[in-house]
C-alpha positions in Angstrom: -30.5 -48.9 0.9 -31.8 -46.9 3.7 -33.5 -43.4 3.1 -30.8 -41.7 5.2 -28.0 -43.3 3.3 -29.7 -42.2 0.1 -30.0 -38.5 1.3 -26.2 -38.7 2.4 -25.3 -39.7 -1.3 -27.5 -37.1 -2.7 -25.8 -34.5 -0.6 -22.2 -35.7 -1.3 -23.1 -35.4 -5.0 -24.6 -32.0 -4.7 -21.6 -30.7 -2.8 -19.3 -32.2 -5.3 -21.3 -30.8 -8.2 -21.2 -27.4 -6.6 -17.5 -27.6 -6.1 -17.0 -28.4 -9.8 -19.2 -25.6 -10.8 -17.3 -23.0 -8.5 -13.8 -24.5 -9.9 -15.0 -24.0 -13.6 -16.3 -20.5 -12.8 -13.5 -19.6 -11.2 -11.2 -20.5 -14.0 -13.3 -18.5 -16.6 -11.4 -15.4 -17.6 -12.7 -12.1 -16.2 -12.9 -9.0 -18.4 -12.6 -5.2 -17.9 -11.3 -2.1 -19.4 -7.9 -0.4 -19.2 -6.6 3.2 -19.7 -3.0 4.2 -20.1 -1.1 7.6 -19.8 2.4 7.8 -21.3 5.0 9.4 -19.1 7.4 11.9 -20.4 11.0 11.1 -20.5 10.4 7.9 -18.4 10.6 4.1 -18.9 7.4 3.7 -17.1 3.7 4.0 -18.2 0.8 4.4 -15.9 -2.0 1.8 -16.3 -5.4 1.7 -14.8 -7.4 -1.5 -14.9 -11.0 -1.8 -14.2 -12.4 -5.2 -13.6 -16.0 -5.6 -13.9 -17.9 -8.4 -12.2 -21.5 -9.4 -11.5 -20.7 -10.1 -8.0 -21.0 -8.1 -5.0 -18.4 -5.6 -5.7 -19.5 -4.4 -9.0 -15.9 -3.4 -10.2 -12.4 -3.5 -9.1 -10.1 -0.7 -10.1 -6.3 -0.5 -9.9 -4.0 2.1 -11.1 -0.2 1.5 -11.1 3.0 2.8 -12.9 4.9 -0.3 -14.8 8.1 -0.3 -16.5 7.8 -1.3 -20.2 9.8 -4.4 -19.5 6.9 -5.6 -17.4 4.6 -5.6 -20.3 5.0 -8.3 -22.9 4.2 -6.8 -26.4 4.3 -3.1 -25.4 7.3 -0.7 -25.9 7.6 3.0 -25.2 8.1 3.5 -29.0 4.7 1.9 -29.6 2.9 3.8 -27.1 4.5 7.2 -28.2 3.8 6.3 -31.9 0.0 5.5 -31.5 -2.2 2.8 -33.1 -3.4 -0.7 -32.3 -1.6 -2.7 -29.6 -1.8 -5.9 -28.0 0.1 -6.7 -24.6 0.1 -8.7 -21.6 1.1 -8.2 -17.8 2.0 -11.8 -16.7 2.6 -12.3 -13.1 2.7 -15.3 -10.7 -0.9 -14.7 -9.6 -2.2 -14.5 -13.1 -2.0 -12.7 -16.5 -4.0 -9.7 -18.0 -4.2 -9.7 -21.6 -4.8 -6.4 -23.1 -6.1 -4.9 -26.6 -6.7 -1.5 -27.6 -5.0 1.6 -29.3 -2.9 4.5 -28.3 -3.2 8.2 -29.6 -1.3 11.3 -28.5 0.2 9.5 -25.5 -3.2 8.2 -24.2 -4.2 4.4 -24.5 -7.4 2.6 -23.8 -9.0 -0.7 -24.5 -10.4 -4.0 -23.0 -8.7 -6.8 -21.2 -9.2 -10.3 -20.1 -7.8 -11.7 -16.7 -7.1 -15.3 -16.0 -6.1 -16.2 -12.5 -3.3 -18.8 -12.0 -4.7 -21.8 -9.8 -1.3 -23.1 -9.1 -0.5 -19.9 -7.3 -3.5 -20.4 -5.1 -2.1 -23.8 -4.2 1.4 -22.6 -3.6 0.3 -19.7 -1.4 -2.0 -22.1 0.5 1.0 -24.6 1.3 2.8 -21.5 2.7 -0.2 -20.6 5.1 -1.9 -17.9 2.9 -5.2 -19.1 1.8 -6.7 -17.0 -1.0 -10.0 -19.1 -0.9 -10.9 -18.5 2.5 -14.3 -16.9 3.0 -14.8 -17.5 -0.7 -18.4 -18.8 -0.8 -20.3 -20.9 -3.3 -22.3 -18.0 -4.5 -19.4 -15.6 -5.0 -16.5 -17.5 -6.6 -15.6 -14.3 -8.3 -14.2 -13.1 -4.9 -11.2 -15.5 -5.5 -10.6 -14.0 -9.0 -10.7 -10.6 -7.7 -8.0 -11.3 -5.1 -5.9 -13.0 -7.8 -6.5 -10.0 -10.1 -5.2 -7.6 -7.2 -2.5 -9.9 -6.5 -1.4 -9.6 -10.2 -1.6 -5.9 -10.6 0.5 -5.5 -7.2 2.9 -8.3 -7.9 2.3 -10.3 -4.8 4.5 -13.4 -5.2 5.5 -16.6 -3.2 9.0 -15.0 -3.0 7.5 -12.1 -1.0 5.6 -14.6 1.2 8.8 -16.7 1.8 10.8 -13.4 2.6 8.2 -12.3 5.3 8.0 -15.4 6.9 11.6 -16.1 7.0 12.2 -12.7 8.5 10.2 -13.5 11.8 6.8 -12.1 10.9 4.2 -14.5 12.3 0.3 -14.7 12.1 0.2 -13.1 8.6 -2.8 -13.2 6.3 -3.5 -12.7 2.8 -4.1 -9.1 3.5 -0.7 -8.7 5.0 0.8 -9.9 1.9 -1.3 -7.0 0.0 0.0 -4.4 2.4 3.6 -5.6 2.0 3.4 -5.4 -1.8 1.7 -1.9 -1.8 4.1 -0.4 0.7 7.2 -2.1 -0.3 7.6 -3.9 2.9 10.2 -6.7 3.0 12.6 -8.3 5.3 15.4 -5.8 4.7 13.3 -2.9 5.7 12.3 -4.8 8.7 15.8 -5.3 9.6 16.8 -1.6 8.8 14.1 -0.4 11.2 15.1 -2.9 14.0 18.7 -1.9 13.7 17.5 1.7 14.6 15.9 0.2 18.0 12.2 -0.3 16.5 11.1 -4.0 16.4 7.8 -3.1 14.3 5.1 -5.5 13.5 3.2 -5.3 10.1 0.9 -2.5 10.9 3.6 -0.1 12.2 5.9 -0.9 9.2 2.9 0.2 7.1 2.7 3.3 9.0 6.5 4.0 8.7 6.1 3.8 4.9 3.2 6.0 4.9 4.8 8.8 7.0 8.3 8.1 5.5 10.0 7.0 8.8 13.1 5.1 7.8 16.6 4.8 9.4 17.7 8.1 7.7 14.6 9.9 9.4 15.5 8.1 12.8 19.1 9.5 12.5 17.8 12.9 11.8 15.4 12.9 14.9 18.7 11.9 16.9 20.6 14.9 15.5 17.8 17.2 16.5 18.1 16.0 20.0 15.2 13.5 20.1 17.0 10.2 20.8 15.3 7.1 22.0 11.9 8.6 21.4 8.9 6.2 20.7 7.8 5.3 17.3 4.6 7.2 17.7 6.6 10.3 18.7 8.3 10.0 15.3 5.0 9.7 13.6 4.0 12.9 15.1 7.0 14.7 14.0 6.4 13.6 10.4 2.8 14.6 10.5 3.4 18.0 11.7 6.6 18.4 9.6 9.0 19.0 12.4 12.3 19.6 10.6 15.9 20.2 11.8 15.6 23.7 10.4 12.4 24.6 12.4 13.9 23.1 15.6 17.1 25.0 15.1 15.1 28.2 14.3 13.0 28.1 17.7 16.1 27.0 19.7 17.9 30.0 18.6 15.2 32.2 20.0 16.1 30.7 23.4 13.7 27.8 23.7 15.6 24.7 25.1 14.9 21.6 26.5 12.2 21.1 24.0 10.2 17.7 23.9 8.6 16.3 20.8 5.2 17.3 22.3 6.5 20.9 22.6 7.9 21.2 18.9 4.5 19.6 17.7 2.7 22.2 19.6 4.7 24.9 18.3 4.0 23.5 14.7 0.3 23.2 15.3 0.0 26.8 16.6 2.5 28.1 13.7 4.8 29.4 16.4 8.0 30.4 14.6 11.0 32.5 15.2 9.5 35.7 14.3 6.3 35.1 16.6 8.7 34.2 19.5 10.8 37.4 18.9 7.6 39.6 19.0 6.4 37.8 22.1 9.7 38.3 23.9 9.7 42.0 23.0 6.1 42.2 24.6 7.3 40.6 27.8 5.9 37.2 27.3 7.8 34.5 29.3 9.7 32.1 27.0 7.7 29.1 27.6 6.0 27.0 25.2 2.5 26.9 26.9 2.5 30.7 27.4 3.4 31.1 23.6 0.6 28.9 22.7 -1.7 30.9 24.7 -0.6 34.1 23.3 -1.1 32.6 19.8 -4.7 31.5 20.7 -5.6 34.9 22.3 -4.0 36.7 19.1 -6.3 34.7 16.8 -9.6 35.3 18.8 -8.8 39.1 18.9 
């Protein structure tokens, strides 16, 4: 047997052993702590999980509100009555098994998290590689992704829904965004029906700034039809409402653009300011009103 061949065999054996070690480590349950707050007159409970690791990230914290029906072994009555509890959050990406107690509407304890390797394989077959960039020295990265997928309820059904609706070049991060911001094919179709064919990043922005078909219709009623998506974002950021637009138009400002009403909002120019400006002989123009506001603040 040649020296080079022996080196090749040793290398293959080492890599195989490293892979086996990584797989075993990746399948070991990870631990952490949980806290809970009972919501008054609600069928939901707020749970915060803190996953501790000895890896690069130190800890991974997630806080969400869950319906009691999503938690195996915990009811509203148990949480309110207090005492020792055992319950689990079981989802496609893994399971979180909790122990602890409740007192006066507050709960705390410890948990173990076990990732579902079958979920990893199912996602990979759909083009979503949860193991991508997971190195030999950091197998906990995969478990942390599975932990996040469990708390956020990232599912293969969500992946299938997004892909079936025409989304392309999606990655694992996009699945998390979709789960966090409640983006699915229905929301995409609803926005497309309003004239906006948005990608994932803009759909996330739409959710953040509450731009939905209802707001698009409202913008049209305000006289801002066929505006760009970014214009609608500005309207939401600066709280341009039908009431405000009607107020300034009633004072004689017409033919307003989105940029105009945004400026009026930024400089806090309302009906009262416009009336006083007119009484002082200021021309009824957005730029002149803005200059008057700037000068008034300097004086």
